[in-house]
C-alpha positions in Angstrom: 7.1 -121.2 44.2 6.0 -118.4 41.1 3.3 -120.8 40.3 1.9 -120.5 44.0 2.4 -116.6 43.4 0.2 -116.2 40.4 -1.8 -118.3 41.8 -2.8 -116.4 44.6 -2.7 -113.0 42.8 -5.3 -114.6 40.5 -7.1 -115.4 43.3 -6.9 -112.0 45.2 -7.6 -110.6 42.1 -11.2 -112.8 41.4 -12.4 -111.8 45.0 -11.7 -108.1 44.5 -13.9 -109.1 40.8 -16.3 -110.6 43.3 -16.5 -108.3 46.0 -16.8 -105.2 43.3 -19.7 -106.7 41.7 -21.7 -107.3 45.6 -20.9 -103.6 45.8 -22.2 -102.1 43.1 -25.0 -104.8 43.4 -25.8 -103.4 46.8 -25.2 -99.7 46.2 -27.9 -100.1 43.5 -30.4 -101.7 45.9 -29.1 -98.5 48.6 -29.7 -96.1 45.8 -33.6 -97.6 44.7 -34.3 -97.0 48.6 -34.3 -93.2 49.0 -35.5 -90.4 46.8 -32.9 -87.7 45.3 -33.0 -84.7 47.1 -33.3 -82.3 43.9 -37.0 -81.9 44.3 -37.7 -84.2 41.3 -39.2 -86.5 43.5 -37.8 -89.5 42.0 -35.8 -92.3 43.1 -31.9 -91.7 43.6 -31.1 -94.7 41.5 -33.7 -93.3 38.5 -33.0 -89.6 38.9 -33.1 -88.9 34.8 -32.1 -84.8 35.4 -29.0 -84.3 33.6 -28.0 -80.7 35.4 -29.1 -82.7 39.0 -26.5 -81.5 41.1 -27.3 -83.9 44.3 -27.4 -87.3 42.4 -23.9 -87.5 42.4 -22.5 -86.5 45.5 -25.5 -88.5 47.3 -24.2 -91.3 45.3 -20.9 -91.0 46.9 -22.1 -90.7 49.8 -23.8 -94.0 50.1 -20.4 -95.9 48.2 -18.3 -94.3 50.6 -20.3 -95.8 53.2 -20.6 -99.2 51.7 -16.6 -99.2 51.7 -16.6 -98.5 54.8 -18.4 -101.6 55.9 -21.7 -100.3 56.9 -24.8 -101.7 57.2 -27.8 -101.2 54.9 -29.2 -99.9 58.3 -26.7 -97.9 59.1 -26.9 -96.0 55.7 -30.1 -95.7 55.9 -30.6 -94.5 59.1 -27.4 -92.3 58.9 -29.3 -90.6 55.9 -32.6 -90.1 57.8 -30.7 -88.9 60.5 -28.6 -86.0 57.7 -31.5 -84.8 55.2 -34.9 -86.5 57.1 -37.6 -89.0 57.3 -39.0 -88.0 53.2 -35.6 -89.3 52.2 -36.5 -92.9 52.2 -38.7 -94.4 50.3 -40.1 -96.7 53.1 -40.3 -94.6 56.6 -38.6 -96.0 59.4 -41.1 -97.6 61.7 -39.9 -95.8 64.8 -40.1 -92.2 66.7 -42.7 -89.8 64.8 -42.4 -91.9 61.7 -45.1 -94.3 63.1 -47.3 -91.4 62.6 -46.5 -91.7 58.6 -47.4 -95.7 58.7 -50.8 -95.2 61.4 -52.5 -91.8 60.3 -52.9 -93.1 56.4 -53.9 -96.3 58.4 -55.9 -95.3 61.0 -57.9 -92.7 58.3 -58.7 -95.9 55.8 -60.5 -97.1 58.6 -62.0 -93.9 59.7 -63.0 -93.3 56.0 -64.4 -97.4 55.6 -66.5 -96.9 58.8 -67.9 -93.9 57.8 -69.0 -95.1 54.3 -70.7 -98.6 56.0 -72.4 -96.4 58.3 -74.0 -94.4 56.0 -75.0 -97.2 53.9 -76.7 -98.8 56.8 -78.1 -95.4 58.1 -79.3 -95.2 54.6 -80.9 -98.4 54.2 -82.5 -98.6 57.2 -84.1 -95.3 56.4 -85.4 -96.8 53.4 -87.1 -99.6 55.2 -88.8 -97.6 57.8 -91.1 -95.9 55.2 
């Protein structure tokens, strides 16, 4: 019986260590997908300011959500609701955030069309002479 209890305790300890390692890698993954809110413009997991007042509370907020069993999408969604779309390294593709994806692409396509049009009009102007 004593051997069975020891084996059970060792199994629980190993499972806890595995879960803790998974949570640590998951926490690092999540903090690599959001910006620090101190205004430095760095990714939260890489914020290097020694006196940053937002890094630790934001890390704790994310760690708490991980411990509470929220999914990554739920955590990122909650952060986006609380702090705005600018906290996310890659904004979600819904609502007004669609503009964050569409406007740069549309701007690039328009610029490309203008360049092609100008080259074609200059080339035809040279040929007409």
